[in-house]
N, C-alpha and C positions, 0 to 999 in steps of 0.2 A: 357361401355360408361360413360364419366366423365361429370358431370352436372356442369357448371359454371354460377354463378348468381352475377350480377353488379346491387346494388341497389342504384339508384341515387334519388335525391330529386323529379324528375320528372316521371322518367320511371325505371322499372325493366326490365332488359334485361337476357336472358337465353342464353346459347350455349350449346350444346351436342358436345362433341369431340369423336373420336374414335382414340386412339393413338394422333398424331399430326394433324390429319385430322379434320376439322370444318364440321360436318354434317348438322347443322342447326341452325338458330337463332330464337328467339321469344320475344316478350316484351308485357307488359301490363303496366298500369299507377300505381304508387306508391299511396297508398291509406293508410293513417296512422289510419284510423278509422276500418279497416279490422280486424277480427280475423285469428287466425293460421286455423280454419277450412274453413273460406272464401277462404284463399290462397290455402289451399289444393284443394277446389273445382277448382278454377282458372287453377291451374296446371294440375289437371287431365283431365281438358276439353281441356286444349291447347296441351295435350300429345297426347288425343284421336283424336283431329282434325288432328293433324300432323301423325298420325299413329305410335307413338313412343310406343316400348314395353318397359314399365317401369323396367321389371325384368333384362333387360339389361344393367341398371344404376347400376354401382358398387362403383361411386365415386361422392363426391360433394363438392365444395369450393363456398364461398360466400365473397364477398367484398361488404362493405355497408357504406353508409354516414347518415344513418337513423336508429339510434339504436332501437328505438322503433319497427321497421319492422324487424330487424336481427332475434331475436329470434322466431318471428312468422314465417318466412319463413323456418328457420331450422327446426321447428316443422311440417310445412307443407311438406316439401321435405321428411322428416322421415315417415310422414303417407302416402305419395303418392308412393315414390319409396323404402320406407325401408332402407335407407342410411342415417348414420350422416354425417353432414358437417363440413369441416374445416371452420373457421372464419378467415379472414385475420386480424391479430392483434397481440398482446403481445404473445409470445410463439411460433408463427408460423415462419419458416425459409424462408426467402426471398432471401438471398444472396445480398442484396442492401446494398451499402456503403451510408449512409445519413448524409451529413455534413451540419446540420443546429443546431441551437442553441438548439432545444428540438425535437429530433429525434421521440420520442414517440407521439408528437402530429401531425404527418404527417397523413393524410387522407389515409385511405386503397386503395381508388381509384388511389391516386397518387402513392402510393408505387406499385401498378399493373402496371400502365402506365410506370414507370420508369424500372422496370423489364423486360417489354416488349421491350422498347425501347433499353436498352443496349444489348439484344439478337439479336434483328432484324435489327438494323441499326448502321452504322458507327459513332463513337462518335468522337468529342461532339455532341450534339443534342439539339435542342430547340423545345419542343412541345407545341403547342396551343391546349388546352382542351376547346372545346365549348360546355357546357352543361348548367344547371341552373346557373351557375357560369362560367366565363371566366378564367382559368388558364393558365399561360405561364410559362414552366419550363426548367431549364437547368441542363443537365447532361453532365459533362465533359469528357474529354478525356481518363481518367481513369475510367469512367462507373461508378462515383459518384453522386448522386443528391446532386446539391449544390444550390437549393432554386429556386426562380422565382417571380411570380406576381399573385396577384389575384384580378380580376375586376367584376363588376356585368356584368351578363350574358346578350345575344343579347334580349332574349325575356324579360328578367325582366327590361331593360332598355327600350324597346318599351312599355311595360305595364305601366311602370312608367309614361313615356311621356304623353301616351294618357288618362291615369287615371288622373293625375294632370292638365292636360291643357284641359279644357272644350270643347274647339271649336276643337281640333285636333282628326280626326278620327282613327279608329283602320285600320291597313293595313296588307296586307301578305308581305311575304318574296321575292316577284319577284323583280329584279332589274328594275328601270327605264331606259330608253334608254341614258339619259343623267345625269350626275353627277350635272349639275345646273338644278333644278326642276323648273317647270312652274306652277305648282299647289300643292296645300297642300300636297295632298297624296303622290306626285312624290317626294317632298321636304322631307318627313319623310322617305321613302323609300331610298332615296339616303344617308340621314344620317345614316340610320341603316345598308346599306349593304356597300356603299363606306366608308363610316366613319370608320366601324369596320375594314374593309380590309387595310384601310390607317393606322389605329392604330396598326394593327398587324405588317405590314411592318415596321413601325416607331420603335416598341417596339424590333424587331428583330435586328435592325440596332443598338440600344442602348446596346442590350445584347452582341452582337457580338464585339462592339467597346469596351466595359467594360471587356470581356476575352481576348481581342486581336486575336480571332480565327473565322474562318468560321465555320458554323455548319450545319450539316444535320437538315432539317426543315420537321417537321411532324405536322398534325393536326389531331385530333380526336373529336368525339362527334356529336350529332344529328344535330347541325347548322354548322358545318365545311363546309360541301359540299355548302352551301347556300353562305357562304362568301368568303372563301378562292380561289375560281377560280377568284375573282377580286382582288386578291393580285398581286402586282408585283414580288415579290420573288416566287421562284419556291418550293412549299410546297407539301409533299405527304400526301394524305388524307388516314388515315387507321381509321376506324369507330370501330375497333375490339381490340385496344390497351388493354383496361382492362380485356377483357375476355382472350386475348392471355397471358397476365401476370398471370391470375388466373390460367390457365392451366400450365404454367411454375412454379408457386409458389406450386400447388399441387405435381407436380413431385419431387421437393426439399424435400417434407414432407413424402414421401411414406417408 
């Protein structure tokens, strides 16, 4: 089995693959103050709960946007499963053509997403990644990553709004019945849900106008399911893009 690990700013996601088949997914919160031993205990526990035989894990690959956690998890995986991990970064074969000013500065999560996109969907593709930050990326008809846009994530925006405005309450991500809110909570929900949906629709229009092509539209990330269903565009939701990209990159490095 192959263990794929996606370290984000908020959550760490794990997936176990047998060949191309996704067997299971797990996650826990990213904690920068934990030690390698702490993460080993977390991993051991989650494997035991899910009846995973760690002796069957014979490969591991990590994508991380939290450098301080990367080596800790690599050590934890070695302790628990007795396998060393590839880490997506310099020296790793990805097969991705990156047409940016500084290709080496591209985050490993973005690399993994683009690798998965060009294998799984007709290009050109626009992908909306909705995690701690919202990223909107463009992969052209030649399957090259050409850049995109980074915005404050939905949760960050909501937290900033309710933290900086003393009289505004915290709300959940349930959509109000109408876009024109009639109370403070519904006004905030409308702005967060419908506002982000309209923003995504509008940015897709701008991207497609700029490149002069209609694109396949994909969304990923923990918050995508809450927002994308209110977009007017036909957007495919795939929450496993980074994990799928990790699986593909691992196979390129065997």
